[in-house]
C-alpha positions in Angstrom: 0.1 0.1 -0.2 1.5 3.2 -0.5 1.5 6.6 1.1 -1.8 8.1 -0.8 -3.4 4.1 -0.4 -2.9 4.8 3.6 -4.9 8.1 3.4 -7.4 7.0 0.7 -8.2 3.5 1.5 -9.9 4.3 5.1 -12.0 7.1 3.7 -13.5 4.3 1.2 -13.9 1.4 3.7 -15.4 4.3 6.2 -18.4 5.0 3.6 -18.2 1.3 2.2 -22.1 1.4 2.8 -23.2 4.6 1.5 -23.0 4.6 -2.2 -23.7 8.2 -2.9 -20.3 8.7 -0.6 -18.4 6.3 -2.9 -19.7 7.7 -5.8 -17.8 11.1 -4.7 -14.8 9.2 -4.0 -14.7 8.2 -7.6 -14.5 11.6 -8.5 -12.2 12.0 -6.0 -10.1 9.0 -6.7 -9.9 10.0 -10.5 -7.7 13.3 -9.9 -4.9 11.5 -8.7 -4.3 9.7 -12.4 -1.2 8.8 -11.9 -1.0 7.2 -8.2 -1.8 4.0 -7.1 -3.1 3.1 -4.1 -1.9 -0.3 -4.0 1.1 -1.7 -5.8 0.9 -5.6 -6.9 4.4 -6.4 -8.7 4.8 -3.8 -11.9 1.0 -2.6 -11.6 -0.4 -0.2 -9.7 -4.4 0.0 -8.9 -5.5 3.5 -9.1 -7.6 5.0 -6.4 -10.7 5.7 -8.2 -10.9 1.8 -9.0 -11.1 1.2 -4.7 -14.3 3.2 -4.3 -15.6 1.8 -8.2 -15.1 -2.0 -7.0 -16.7 -0.8 -3.2 -19.9 0.6 -5.3 -20.2 -2.3 -7.7 -20.1 -4.7 -5.3 -22.6 -2.7 -3.0 -25.3 -2.1 -5.5 -24.8 -6.0 -6.9 -25.3 -6.8 -3.2 -28.8 -5.1 -3.3 -30.0 -5.9 -6.9 -29.4 -9.7 -6.1 -31.6 -9.0 -3.1 -34.4 -7.7 -4.6 -33.8 -3.7 -4.6 -34.8 -2.1 -7.7 -34.6 1.0 -9.2 -37.4 3.5 -10.6 -35.5 4.0 -14.2 -34.8 0.5 -15.1 -36.2 0.1 -17.9 -35.7 3.2 -19.4 -31.9 3.4 -18.3 -31.1 0.0 -19.9 -32.8 0.6 -22.7 -30.5 4.0 -23.4 -27.5 1.8 -22.4 -27.9 -1.0 -24.5 -25.8 -0.1 -27.5 -22.9 0.8 -25.2 -23.1 -2.6 -23.4 -23.1 -4.1 -26.7 -20.1 -2.4 -27.5 -18.5 -3.3 -24.5 -19.3 -7.1 -24.9 -17.8 -6.6 -28.2 -14.7 -4.9 -27.4 -14.2 -7.9 -24.5 -14.9 -10.5 -27.0 -12.4 -9.2 -29.5 -9.6 -8.8 -27.1 -9.9 -12.8 -26.7 -10.6 -13.6 -30.3 -9.1 -11.5 -32.7 -5.2 -11.3 -31.8 -5.9 -15.3 -32.6 -7.3 -15.2 -35.8 -5.1 -12.4 -36.9 -1.8 -13.8 -35.7 1.3 -12.6 -36.9 -0.7 -11.5 -39.9 -1.1 -7.6 -39.3 1.4 -5.1 -37.8 0.5 -3.2 -34.5 2.0 -0.6 -31.8 1.6 -2.2 -28.7 -0.6 -1.5 -25.9 2.0 -2.5 -23.4 5.7 -2.5 -24.7 8.8 -3.6 -24.2 12.0 -1.8 -23.6 11.1 -0.2 -27.0 8.2 1.0 -28.4 8.4 -0.6 -32.0 5.4 -2.0 -34.5 5.1 -5.6 -33.9 3.0 -8.4 -35.4 -0.3 -8.9 -33.8 -0.6 -11.7 -30.9 -2.3 -12.3 -27.7 -0.6 -10.0 -25.2 -1.2 -8.7 -21.6 -2.6 -5.5 -22.6 -5.5 -7.5 -24.0 -6.4 -8.0 -20.3 -5.6 -5.4 -18.6 -7.6 -3.1 -20.6 -10.8 -5.6 -20.9 -10.3 -5.1 -16.8 -10.4 -1.3 -17.0 -12.9 -1.6 -19.6 -15.1 -4.0 -17.3 -14.9 -2.3 -14.2 -16.0 1.4 -16.3 -19.1 -0.6 -17.9 -20.2 -1.6 -15.2 -19.7 1.3 -13.2 -22.0 3.1 -15.7 -24.9 0.9 -15.7 -25.3 0.5 -11.6 -24.4 4.2 -11.1 -27.1 5.3 -13.7 -29.5 3.0 -12.4 -28.8 4.0 -8.8 -29.0 7.9 -9.6 -32.3 7.2 -10.8 -33.5 6.9 -7.0 -34.8 10.4 -6.3 -33.1 10.3 -2.5 -29.9 11.0 -4.2 -28.7 14.4 -4.9 -27.1 15.0 -8.4 -26.2 18.5 -7.8 -23.8 17.3 -5.1 -22.4 14.5 -7.1 -21.5 17.5 -10.0 -20.1 19.1 -7.1 -17.9 16.6 -6.0 -16.6 16.9 -9.9 -15.8 20.5 -9.2 -13.8 19.7 -6.1 -11.9 17.0 -7.5 -10.8 19.5 -10.6 -9.8 22.0 -7.9 -7.7 19.6 -6.3 -5.8 18.7 -9.6 -5.3 22.7 -10.3 -3.7 23.2 -6.4 -1.5 20.4 -7.0 -0.7 21.5 -10.3 0.2 25.1 -9.3 1.9 23.8 -6.3 4.3 21.9 -8.6 4.6 25.3 -10.6 5.9 27.2 -7.7 8.2 24.1 -7.0 9.5 24.2 -10.5 9.9 27.8 -10.6 11.3 28.7 -7.2 12.9 25.3 -5.8 9.8 24.7 -3.0 9.5 21.1 -2.1 6.6 18.8 -3.7 6.0 15.2 -2.9 6.2 13.7 -6.3 6.2 10.1 -4.9 3.3 10.5 -3.2 1.0 12.1 -6.1 2.8 10.0 -9.0 3.6 6.6 -7.4 1.9 4.0 -10.3 4.4 2.4 -11.9 2.6 1.3 -14.9 3.0 4.6 -15.9 5.9 6.2 -18.1 6.3 9.4 -16.1 6.8 12.9 -17.9 8.4 15.2 -15.7 11.0 16.5 -16.7 10.2 17.8 -19.9 10.7 21.6 -20.3 9.9 24.3 -23.0 12.7 26.5 -23.3 13.3 27.3 -19.7 10.5 26.0 -18.5 10.1 22.8 -16.7 6.5 21.8 -17.4 3.8 20.6 -15.6 2.1 17.5 -15.1 0.1 17.9 -11.8 -0.9 14.4 -10.2 -0.8 12.9 -14.0 1.7 11.6 -15.5 2.2 13.8 -18.6 1.3 17.5 -19.7 -1.2 16.3 -22.1 -3.2 13.8 -19.6 -3.5 16.9 -17.1 -4.7 19.4 -19.9 -7.3 17.0 -21.2 -8.4 16.2 -17.4 -9.1 19.7 -16.8 -10.7 20.3 -20.6 -13.5 18.2 -19.1 -13.6 20.3 -16.2 -13.7 23.9 -18.2 -16.1 22.4 -20.5 -18.6 21.4 -17.3 -18.0 24.7 -16.0 -18.2 26.7 -18.5 -21.4 25.0 -20.1 -23.2 25.6 -16.9 -22.2 29.5 -16.5 -22.8 30.0 -20.4 -26.8 28.6 -19.9 -27.5 31.1 -16.9 -26.9 28.7 -13.8 -25.0 30.8 -10.7 -22.3 28.8 -9.0 -19.6 30.1 -7.4 -18.0 27.2 -7.2 -18.0 26.7 -11.4 -16.5 30.2 -11.6 -13.6 29.5 -9.6 -13.3 26.0 -11.5 -13.6 27.6 -14.3 -11.2 30.0 -14.0 -8.1 28.4 -12.1 -8.5 25.0 -14.6 -8.6 27.4 -17.8 -5.4 29.1 -16.4 -3.3 25.6 -15.7 -4.4 24.4 -18.9 -2.4 27.3 -20.1 0.9 26.9 -18.1 0.4 23.4 -18.6 2.3 24.4 -22.1 0.1 21.4 -23.6 -0.7 21.8 -27.4 -3.4 19.4 -26.4 -4.6 21.4 -23.9 -4.7 24.6 -26.4 -6.2 22.5 -29.5 -8.8 21.3 -27.1 -10.0 24.7 -25.9 -10.3 26.1 -29.4 -11.8 23.3 -30.7 -14.5 23.6 -27.7 -14.9 27.4 -28.3 -15.6 26.7 -31.9 -17.9 23.8 -31.3 -20.0 26.1 -28.5 -19.7 29.4 -31.1 -20.9 27.2 -33.7 -24.0 25.1 -31.5 -25.3 28.8 -30.7 -25.1 30.2 -33.6 -27.4 27.1 -35.1 -29.5 26.1 -32.1 -29.1 28.5 -29.5 -31.9 31.1 -28.3 -31.2 34.7 -27.6 -29.9 34.4 -23.7 -27.4 32.0 -24.8 -26.0 33.9 -27.8 -25.8 36.5 -25.8 -23.4 34.6 -23.3 -21.6 33.3 -25.6 -21.3 36.6 -27.4 -20.0 38.2 -24.2 -17.4 35.4 -23.4 -15.5 36.2 -26.8 -15.6 39.6 -26.5 -13.9 39.0 -22.6 -11.7 36.7 -24.7 -10.6 38.8 -27.4 -10.3 42.3 -24.9 -8.1 39.6 -22.2 -5.7 38.5 -25.2 -5.1 41.9 -26.9 -4.4 43.5 -23.4 -1.9 40.8 -22.7 -0.1 41.4 -26.0 -0.2 45.2 -25.2 1.0 45.8 -21.2 2.8 42.5 -20.6 5.7 43.3 -22.5 6.2 46.7 -20.7 5.0 45.4 -17.1 6.3 42.1 -17.1 8.9 41.6 -19.6 10.4 37.9 -18.2 6.4 36.6 -18.5 6.1 38.0 -22.1 9.4 35.9 -23.1 8.3 32.6 -21.3 5.1 33.0 -23.1 7.0 33.9 -26.6 8.5 30.2 -25.9 5.7 28.5 -25.2 3.9 30.2 -28.3 6.8 29.2 -30.6 7.4 25.5 -29.2 3.3 25.1 -29.6 3.5 26.5 -33.1 6.5 24.4 -34.3 4.7 21.1 -32.9 3.6 19.9 -36.2 7.7 19.6 -37.1 8.8 17.9 -34.0 9.7 14.2 -34.1 7.0 13.6 -31.7 4.0 14.9 -33.5 5.6 13.0 -36.5 5.5 9.8 -34.1 1.9 10.3 -32.9 1.1 10.8 -36.7 2.6 7.6 -38.0 0.8 5.6 -35.1 -2.7 7.2 -36.4 -1.9 6.0 -39.6 -1.5 2.8 -39.0 -4.1 2.2 -36.9 -6.2 3.2 -39.4 -4.3 0.7 -41.7 -4.9 -2.2 -39.2 -8.3 -1.5 -38.9 -8.3 -2.1 -43.2 -6.2 -5.1 -43.1 -8.5 -6.7 -40.3 -11.6 -6.1 -43.0 -13.0 -3.2 -40.3 -13.3 -5.7 -37.5 -10.2 -4.4 -35.7 -7.2 -6.0 -34.1 -8.9 -6.6 -30.7 -9.4 -4.3 -27.2 -5.7 -3.9 -25.8 -4.0 -5.0 -28.6 -2.7 -1.8 -30.3 -1.9 2.0 -29.0 -2.9 5.1 -31.3 -2.3 8.7 -30.8 -5.8 9.7 -30.8 -9.2 8.6 -30.1 -10.8 8.1 -33.5 -8.5 5.9 -35.2 -7.8 4.2 -31.8 -11.0 2.7 -31.8 -11.2 2.2 -35.5 -8.5 -0.2 -34.6 -9.5 -1.7 -31.3 -13.0 -2.3 -31.8 -13.5 -1.8 -35.5 -16.8 -0.6 -37.5 -19.1 -2.7 -35.4 -17.9 -1.0 -32.1 -18.0 2.3 -33.6 -21.5 2.0 -34.9 -22.5 0.8 -31.4 -20.8 3.9 -29.5 -22.5 6.3 -32.3 -25.8 4.7 -31.6 -25.1 5.3 -27.8 -24.3 8.6 -28.7 -27.9 9.0 -30.0 -29.6 7.5 -28.0 -28.3 9.9 -25.1 -28.8 12.8 -27.1 -32.4 12.2 -27.8 -33.0 11.8 -24.3 -31.3 14.7 -22.7 -32.8 16.8 -25.7 -36.8 15.7 -24.7 -35.7 16.2 -20.9 -34.5 19.6 -21.3 -37.7 20.5 -22.6 -39.8 19.5 -19.7 -37.3 19.8 -16.9 -38.6 22.4 -14.4 -36.3 22.2 -11.9 -32.7 24.4 -12.0 -31.0 22.3 -10.2 -31.7 19.1 -12.9 -31.1 21.5 -15.6 -27.6 22.6 -13.9 -26.2 18.8 -13.6 -27.6 17.9 -17.4 -25.4 21.1 -18.6 -22.4 20.4 -16.2 -22.1 16.5 -17.1 -22.8 17.4 -20.8 -20.1 19.4 -20.7 -17.3 17.7 -18.7 -18.3 14.6 -21.8 -17.9 16.7 -24.5 -14.4 18.5 -22.9 -13.0 15.6 -22.3 -13.8 14.1 -25.7 -12.3 17.4 -27.5 -9.4 16.4 -26.0 -9.2 12.8 -26.6 -9.8 13.0 -30.3 -6.8 15.1 -30.3 -4.5 13.0 -28.1 -5.6 9.9 -25.9 -5.8 6.4 -27.6 -8.7 5.6 -25.3 -10.7 7.1 -22.5 -10.6 4.7 -19.1 -10.8 6.9 -16.2 -14.0 5.9 -13.9 -14.6 9.5 -14.0 -15.3 10.1 -17.8 -18.0 7.2 -17.1 -19.5 8.3 -13.5 -20.0 11.9 -15.7 -22.0 9.4 -18.1 -24.3 7.8 -15.9 -24.7 11.4 -14.1 -26.2 12.7 -17.6 -28.2 9.5 -17.9 -29.8 9.2 -14.6 -30.7 13.0 -14.4 -32.3 12.6 -18.0 -34.3 9.6 -17.2 -35.5 11.2 -14.2 -36.9 14.1 -15.5 -38.7 11.8 -17.6 -40.1 9.9 -15.0 -40.9 13.1 -13.1 -42.8 14.4 -16.3 -44.7 10.9 -16.8 -45.6 11.0 -13.1 -47.2 14.4 -13.3 -48.7 13.9 -16.7 -50.6 11.2 -14.8 -51.8 13.1 -12.0 -52.7 15.5 -14.2 -54.6 13.1 -16.0 -56.5 11.4 -12.9 -57.5 14.9 -11.6 -59.1 15.7 -14.5 -60.9 12.4 -14.6 -62.2 12.8 -10.9 -63.1 16.7 -12.0 -65.1 15.3 -15.2 -66.6 12.4 -13.3 -67.8 15.1 -10.5 -69.5 17.4 -13.0 -71.3 14.6 -15.1 -72.7 13.2 -12.1 -71.4 9.7 -12.6 -70.6 7.1 -10.5 
């Protein structure tokens, strides 16, 4: 057990019979993505997996003893395509590497001493990635069911996600000050997982890049893009939350400090997507909010460019170094290597006749080539079907939702999911962190609860009208 494990595991044990608090701890544990709570050989069990496994065990026991949740049918119908995709992914990891063994060249998920393209064959990556996917899929299903319970406080769970993002921001700021001024920073405490290749000594010019509690700057920026998306979409849709304002400001600032091209590109993609969505489908209030945001951002950039060289020339010099490094990224060997792995992943999908090379057999640089190579056209089709199901249900829920808190939860979960996806599309082979699937569960459950409440209100209204009609006609 690691030092972090001695702190985190007792908390999980303390709340082992309180599933709502275990879900809070899933978000908190996901903030320490490059740490391990327990180390077994060369593998580290990440902190988020501890409350995830406890929650799964608790809810499974409840279901086996007869407990039922109000939104079971609706929830399972929405989740069906994802469950089919997960089943196909696990089946493919067992069958396809054996069927196409030594016939297709792949970039291994678990490389040896050197990361080189090798012939396809069954490997340990198939099994470890299956375990991550299985845990994430079961968490998504059971949390979606559990959170349809009206007694669950959905807004509190969203706040737990925001608090986890604040923890990441504080640790990252601590690391930045340690790198800049020589302060003490407990690297071994936050980065203790032996299964991760840690990139904590990279630099841009004279600046040592920060990773926070993650293995590399891109992973830090990707996580915080989800937090920026959640907090930003909450605020743009008119919800008043001081916590969301703090998260938006700090997370955006830390992404800038991370010097991550992934983070910068994802922020631009998110801003472009929000602007396009608002232009095409947004109401006048949302258009005004987005317009104000764009004006503020442009004003900040102009003010920074005018006054920083005069007031703080060292800061301006550092900013120039970051901009130059970002703009020259396409000519770097790292960029070429990433592009090569993505192109090879698409080639693998074609050579396998569209069925993929199996979950955990290949490691790409970005999400779409990674999914096509891993689960092929069938898996991607099922995931698109799932996305359509969720989108339809959330849109219906927004039309009938009457409670501001539930609307805020749906906006926050939607923003967090889309922000994470934007970063993953740019630079992530897969999304395995439990917090992403818990955000999905929060979105599915909140929209399901809105639908159930609307149906209940409609039935009550019809019953009332029937009673009035019966009394007026003198029947009965």
